[in-house]
C-alpha positions as CSV (number, residue, x, y, z in Angstrom):
1,I,64.6,42.0,86.1
2,A,64.7,44.2,83.0
3,D,66.5,46.9,84.9
4,L,69.1,44.4,86.2
5,V,69.7,43.0,82.7
6,R,70.1,46.5,81.2
7,N,72.5,47.5,84.0
8,L,74.5,44.3,83.5
9,G,74.7,45.1,79.8
10,S,76.2,48.5,80.7
11,C,78.7,46.7,83.0
12,L,79.7,44.5,80.1
13,A,81.1,47.4,78.2
14,Y,83.3,48.4,81.1
15,Y,84.6,44.9,81.5
16,K,85.4,44.7,77.8
17,E,87.9,47.5,78.5
18,I,89.5,45.7,81.4
19,N,89.6,42.5,79.3
20,D,91.5,44.4,76.6
21,M,94.0,45.7,79.2
22,V,94.6,42.2,80.5
23,R,95.0,40.8,77.0
24,R,97.6,43.4,76.1
25,G,99.4,42.7,79.4
26,L,99.5,38.9,78.6
27,D,100.7,39.7,75.1
28,D,103.6,41.6,76.6
29,L,104.4,38.8,79.0
30,R,104.5,36.3,76.2
31,A,106.9,38.6,74.3
32,G,109.2,38.9,77.3
33,R,108.2,42.5,78.2
34,A,107.6,42.0,81.9
35,A,107.8,45.7,82.8
36,D,105.2,46.6,80.2
37,A,103.0,43.6,81.2
38,S,103.1,44.6,84.9
39,E,102.1,48.1,84.1
40,K,99.1,47.0,82.0
41,L,98.0,44.4,84.5
42,L,98.2,46.9,87.3
43,E,96.3,49.4,85.2
44,A,93.5,46.7,84.8
45,A,93.5,46.2,88.6
46,Q,93.2,49.9,89.3
47,S,90.5,50.5,86.7
48,D,87.3,52.3,87.8
49,A,85.1,49.9,85.8
50,P,84.2,47.6,88.8
51,S,83.3,50.7,90.9
52,L,81.2,52.1,88.1
53,C,79.5,48.8,87.7
54,D,78.9,48.5,91.4
55,L,77.3,52.0,91.4
56,I,75.1,51.2,88.4
57,L,73.8,48.0,89.9
58,I,73.3,49.3,93.5
59,E,71.5,52.4,92.2
60,G,69.3,50.3,89.9
61,D,65.9,48.9,90.7
62,A,67.4,45.7,92.0
63,K,69.4,47.6,94.7
64,R,72.0,44.9,94.7
65,N,75.2,43.8,93.0
66,P,75.2,40.1,92.0
67,I,78.8,40.3,90.8
68,D,80.5,42.0,93.8
69,Q,82.5,38.9,94.8
70,E,83.7,38.5,91.2
71,N,84.8,42.1,91.1
72,Q,86.9,41.6,94.2
73,N,88.4,38.3,92.9
74,A,89.3,40.0,89.5
75,Y,91.0,42.8,91.4
76,F,93.1,40.4,93.5
77,L,94.0,38.4,90.4
78,S,95.1,41.5,88.4
79,V,97.3,42.7,91.3
80,M,98.8,39.2,91.6
81,A,99.5,39.0,87.9
82,S,101.2,42.4,88.0
83,D,103.3,41.3,91.0
84,I,104.3,38.1,89.1
85,A,105.4,40.1,86.1
86,Q,107.5,42.4,88.4
87,L,109.1,39.3,90.0
88,M,109.9,38.0,86.5
89,L,111.5,41.3,85.7
90,G,113.6,41.2,88.8
91,S,114.6,37.6,88.2
92,H,115.6,38.5,84.6
93,A,117.6,41.4,85.8
94,S,119.5,39.4,88.4
95,S,120.3,36.6,85.9
96,S,121.9,39.1,83.5
97,P,125.7,38.8,83.0
98,K,127.6,41.1,85.5
99,D,129.9,43.7,84.2
100,P,133.4,42.6,85.2
101,S,134.8,46.1,85.6
């Protein structure tokens, strides 16, 4: 158990980085910067942190990853959030006034 707790502590540092990326992406969304938000959210989805955490946990004494499903869910949510930001950007562009010339 001590090894698992230590390894989960290491994973926590990785997830704090992802949390910061998502927070900055949400800040951009709130400020109306959909393109910037989409980029940051996609960056969070493509982060190596879940893979590094998987490796740490599987190679540890416990030989298992108790948060594997959560990693997959977080990935899907980050990609979906990025896609939503892209749709917002496209919607905003299509609602802009057209140049009459």
